C-alpha angles and dihedrals in degrees: 000000000000111000093355136106111261127188117199124213113194137186141176093301093073091058103043092091087063090061100262113134117239116273118274112205137182111305096022098082131051090241122042122224122265106273129217098261092049090050097051099039106040123057090204092062092042089055092045095051092051093044093055092039090052091049096050115020096092090060086081096052100078096044117114130210118269124234085262092060091046092049093055091050088050091053090050091050089052091054093248100109124058093196148302126266105198133188089199125100096196097098091224093132090059092045089054090058099260107157101191111050126155107202101206094185099033129244133291096223098061132076126201131198110229092209107045100015095235113162120213135168121266089232090059092053090045090065091053095046091047090054090050094044106027096165100039108130122243125217120241100187115089089206087069097057107143109177084157108018132213116271097254101162097189092051091045093053092047093048115113103206135129113217125203133236131214112291091213103049108000092246128145115281122218133188103254093248130104114264122204108274093026128116119259123254127250088262088076092060091046092051091048090054090050089050089057091059105040128104095206131025114205117201110200123182100346133109087200090230086136108076099223093072093040092054091054092049092049091049089053092048091048088055092054102264123148119236130231119183126193112177145128104245133004124319134201092252105042093117090056098050123115088199123022119187120187107209149065124314096231090052095054108023096058097058090038091057092046092052097045095045093046 
């Protein structure tokens, strides 16, 4: 990586030291998450997503970046990292001072109207939802974060929650994150372009079971980049790695950044 252009691809493993549980995707839980079509076509699912989001989204607010996040920002400051393509929605890369971050799955602290496209902060919507649901309980356990909840139909139908609509046009509001079955944001195209011009692609804290990160890595490899993988457990690209480190991102990225940045 010394003196070369490195692109980082990160996943849930870089944030676990902050207290966020590892990502649970389709096929890894008994009940799959509410998908995009369910959300936009069925009021029961619309209500359920916003009920669980309202109960848990603030669990991410007090979290602080890990040494791994800080190390990547340090590498960027030293001119050794062109940017970070992250599968995470927790905003911890930005909080660590990372300037170039491609949020492949969106961000938990934004809300978008599906009709007029208006973007608002999640905190602004929280005030409205609290007024509509003053006694609705909040979660206190970070392990129960449900920015997009599991599709538990019985729980959804039994849920007593009043969701909100867009104040501008009355359209459906959605957490500004990518649901299963939904198209990817412009950040994906930007990250793919960066992958085509890097010398090294660094996978940090991701098994690459989610295809967005895997596509970026494969684009970088197709363009001649070398691959470095730092992760606890196997990944989808281990056999292609020039360097493969079994371990946590905080443990290895911090001394790596210190050494490379002098």
